[in-house]
Structure formats: structure tokens, C-alpha cells
C-alpha positions in Angstrom: 0.0 0.0 0.0 1.4 3.4 -1.0 0.8 6.4 1.3 0.2 9.9 0.0 4.0 10.2 -0.4 3.4 8.3 -3.7 1.5 11.3 -4.9 4.4 13.6 -4.4 6.5 11.4 -6.7 4.1 12.0 -9.6 5.2 15.5 -10.3 8.5 17.0 -11.3 8.9 19.1 -8.2 10.8 18.6 -4.9 9.2 16.0 -2.6 8.8 18.7 0.1 6.2 20.4 -2.1 2.8 19.2 -0.9 0.4 22.0 -1.9 -1.4 22.5 -5.2 -3.5 25.2 -6.7 -6.8 23.7 -8.1 -6.8 25.6 -11.4 -9.8 24.1 -13.3 -12.8 21.9 -12.8 -14.3 20.2 -15.9 -12.3 22.5 -18.1 -13.5 25.8 -16.5 -11.2 28.0 -14.4 -11.9 27.8 -10.6 -12.9 30.8 -8.4 -11.6 31.9 -5.0 -8.1 30.3 -5.3 -8.9 26.7 -4.1 -6.0 24.8 -2.8 -5.3 21.2 -1.8 -2.5 20.1 0.5 -1.4 16.5 0.8 1.1 15.5 3.5 3.3 12.4 3.5 1.5 11.1 6.7 -1.8 11.2 4.8 -3.1 14.5 6.3 -5.3 16.3 3.7 -6.3 20.0 4.0 -7.1 23.0 1.8 -9.6 25.5 0.7 -12.6 25.0 -1.6 -12.7 28.7 -2.6 -15.1 29.4 0.2 -14.7 27.0 3.0 -11.6 25.2 4.6 -11.5 21.4 4.3 -9.6 18.7 6.2 -9.4 14.9 6.2 -7.0 12.0 5.8 -6.4 9.7 2.9 -4.1 7.3 1.0 -3.1 6.4 -2.5 -3.7 2.8 -3.6 -3.7 1.5 -7.2 -3.6 5.1 -8.5 -6.6 6.3 -6.5 -7.0 8.8 -3.7 -9.1 7.2 -1.0 -10.3 9.0 2.1 -9.6 7.1 5.4 -11.3 9.7 7.5 -14.4 11.7 6.6 -13.9 15.0 4.8 -14.8 17.9 7.0 -15.4 21.6 6.0 -16.2 24.8 7.7 -19.8 26.0 7.1 -19.5 29.6 5.8 -22.4 30.5 3.4 -21.0 30.7 -0.1 -22.2 32.5 -3.3 -24.0 30.1 -5.7 -21.0 29.6 -8.0 -18.7 28.8 -5.1 -21.2 26.5 -3.5 -21.4 24.5 -6.8 -17.6 24.5 -7.0 -17.3 23.3 -3.4 -19.9 20.5 -4.0 -17.9 19.2 -7.0 -14.7 19.2 -5.0 -16.3 17.3 -2.2 -17.8 14.8 -4.6 -14.5 14.4 -6.3 -12.4 13.9 -3.2 -15.0 11.4 -1.7 -15.2 9.3 -4.9 -11.9 7.5 -4.8 -10.5 9.9 -7.4 -8.0 8.5 -10.0 -4.7 10.4 -9.8 -2.6 10.9 -12.9 0.2 13.2 -13.8 -0.7 16.2 -16.0 2.4 18.1 -17.2 4.1 19.3 -14.1 0.9 18.8 -12.0 -1.9 16.4 -11.4 -5.3 15.4 -12.8 -7.9 14.0 -10.4 -10.9 12.3 -11.9 -14.0 10.9 -10.2 -17.8 11.4 -9.7 -18.1 13.1 -13.1 -15.5 15.7 -12.1 -12.0 16.4 -13.5 -9.7 18.7 -11.6 -6.4 20.1 -12.8 -3.8 20.9 -10.1 -0.5 22.7 -10.4 2.3 22.7 -7.7 2.5 25.9 -5.7 5.7 27.8 -5.8 7.3 28.6 -2.4 5.5 31.8 -1.5 7.8 34.8 -1.6 7.8 37.3 1.2 4.6 39.3 0.9 6.7 42.5 1.2 8.5 41.7 -2.0 5.4 40.8 -4.1 4.4 43.3 -6.8 0.9 41.9 -6.9 -1.1 40.1 -4.1 -4.3 38.1 -4.0 -6.9 38.1 -1.2 -6.7 34.9 0.7 -7.9 33.3 4.0 -11.1 35.4 4.4 -14.7 34.1 4.4 -16.0 36.6 1.8 -14.3 40.0 1.6 -11.3 41.8 3.1 -11.6 45.4 4.5 -9.4 47.9 2.7 -8.8 50.7 5.3 -7.8 54.3 4.9 -4.9 53.9 7.4 -2.9 50.9 8.6 -5.1 50.4 11.6 -8.3 48.5 12.4 -9.6 51.7 14.0 -9.5 53.5 10.7 -12.5 53.7 8.3 -13.1 51.1 5.6 -12.5 52.6 2.2 -13.4 49.5 0.1 -13.8 45.7 0.3 -11.9 43.2 -1.8 -13.5 39.8 -2.6 -11.7 36.5 -2.0 -9.3 35.8 -4.8 -9.0 39.4 -6.0 -5.7 40.4 -7.4 -4.3 43.9 -6.4 -1.2 45.9 -6.8 1.1 45.9 -3.7 2.6 49.4 -3.1 4.6 48.3 0.0 4.1 46.9 3.5 4.8 48.3 6.9 5.3 46.6 10.3 3.0 48.0 13.0 2.6 47.0 16.6 -0.6 44.9 15.9 0.4 43.3 12.5 2.0 43.9 9.1 -0.1 46.1 6.8 0.3 46.4 3.0 -0.8 49.4 0.9 -2.8 47.9 -1.9 -4.4 49.3 -5.1 -7.3 48.0 -7.1 -6.5 47.2 -10.7 -9.4 49.0 -12.3 -10.2 52.4 -13.8 -10.7 53.9 -10.3 -7.5 52.7 -8.8 -8.8 52.8 -5.3 -6.1 52.3 -2.7 -5.8 51.6 1.0 -4.3 49.4 3.6 -4.9 45.6 4.1 -3.8 43.2 6.8 -0.9 41.1 5.4 -2.1 37.9 6.9 -5.1 37.9 4.5 -2.9 38.4 1.4 -0.7 36.1 -0.6 1.7 36.7 -3.5 -0.3 36.4 -6.8 1.0 33.4 -8.8 1.8 33.7 -12.5 -1.6 32.0 -13.4 -3.5 34.5 -11.3 -1.7 37.5 -12.8 -2.2 36.2 -16.3 -5.9 35.7 -15.6 -6.0 39.4 -14.6 -4.0 40.3 -17.8 -1.0 41.4 -15.8 1.7 40.2 -18.2 5.5 40.3 -18.0 5.7 40.0 -21.7 3.3 40.4 -24.7 3.5 39.4 -28.3 1.7 37.7 -31.3 1.8 34.3 -32.8 0.1 32.3 -35.6 -3.0 30.5 -34.5 -5.8 28.5 -36.0 -9.3 28.0 -34.4 -11.5 25.0 -35.3 -9.8 24.4 -38.7 -10.3 28.0 -39.8 -7.9 30.4 -41.4 -4.5 31.0 -39.8 -4.6 34.3 -37.9 -2.3 36.4 -35.8 -3.3 36.1 -32.1 -2.2 38.1 -29.1 -0.1 36.3 -26.6 0.6 37.4 -23.0 2.9 35.7 -20.5 3.5 36.0 -16.8 6.7 34.5 -15.4 7.1 32.3 -12.3 10.2 31.0 -10.4 12.3 28.1 -11.7 11.8 29.4 -15.3 8.1 28.5 -15.5 5.1 30.6 -15.9 1.7 31.0 -17.7 0.9 32.1 -21.2 -2.5 33.3 -22.3 -3.5 33.4 -26.0 
């Protein structure tokens, strides 16, 4: 019988990496930055995009089987996230088949296919040019000053990417000055413990590219056209490209 350590050997990353971003379900991009963490001792944890989850499992004959019931917190979710959460719960409880998919994984079961990519080691939040809202139930308060006593200037939803204009250590916590990436450019202060460095995939989805260009492409057997290409770089020479 193979423990979940077997799963770590399926991807071309160091065995110490145990956390994956769940990037797609049945071919559609996920919402709310869902994550799955699998430890060598069988502990399973993560986030569905709305609620936290935990459990225990093992790999046997290429399938992920739960050995303890899957538990989640019970925060009320928007309809789209509730549907996403239900699919993830069905998938993880189904004895999902685990296969390698590029540098990541493909989990299949209960009529659901999930694509996972290994998380990069998170850089210091103070060095990240862009951050994503993480670890909140719904929205994060963006305040006018770096203090919980200051007024709320705006609210940022879970999974939202924002510009990071710098962080400061205060007696209560670390605060980061963030700016919305929209026409208004609203800025303010957010508690750093509810922010994470935005991955290349999240930056590409927000059209925050490190490089842009054009290439020949052909859609459904039609004529060859010149299509726009944007790329966001990640560590170890990887990244994400969007056509």
C-alpha cells in the first residue's frame, strides 16, 4: 500500500512540495483560489474557494481514497462557489483517480475532472508586486490607514488580485498598501495575513503580463490568424501564457 507520499513522486517538483492550486474543474477556471495540501503522513487539508477542508487519505492503485471523513467549515457561499465546493467534495470522496498532467496532477471521479499545479514557495509578501486576497470568508476590508480603528475605504473579494505598493510593520500586525486594478485605482491598507503573493496564473488571468507578443493560431480548422499572446513569469523558469 502506498501512502500519499506516492502522490508527491508523480510531479516534477521537490518532494517537500505538498500544496497544489486547483486551477480548473471540468475545463472551467476555478474561483476563489482553491488549494489542496497533501502531506506524507496522509493528512489532507485545503480550501474550496469558500470553506476550509480537512481529512485523511491514502493512495492505492492510482486512486486517492479518504480514510477519515472529509470535514469543511460552514460559511455561506455564493452560488457559484457552492457549486464548485460540492464538486470538489464529490471528487475527493469518490476515490478519485490520480494521474500526472504536465508538471501537475489530474484528479478524476464522480463526473468531475480537476487540474492541479504545484504551488511555488511563497515569496515574502513584502516583496510581491501583486497580491491576492486569501484566507477570508468573503471580503477583506481595505482601510484608509494601517489600523483596524480607521475607516473602511473598500472591500476586496476572496481571490481578487491587487497591486502591492509596499508593506509596513505596525505594533498589531503587518499592513500592506494595496491598489485595485481598475479604472478607479482605489487604494488603501490591508492586513498582510489575509494576502498572498499572486501566482503567474492569477496574474495572467488578470491580464498582468510580464511580456506580450503575437503568434500564428488556427481556431477550429479556420484560417490561420495572428493572435495576441501574454505571458507571466514564475520561479524556476516556469510561468503561464494566455492566447
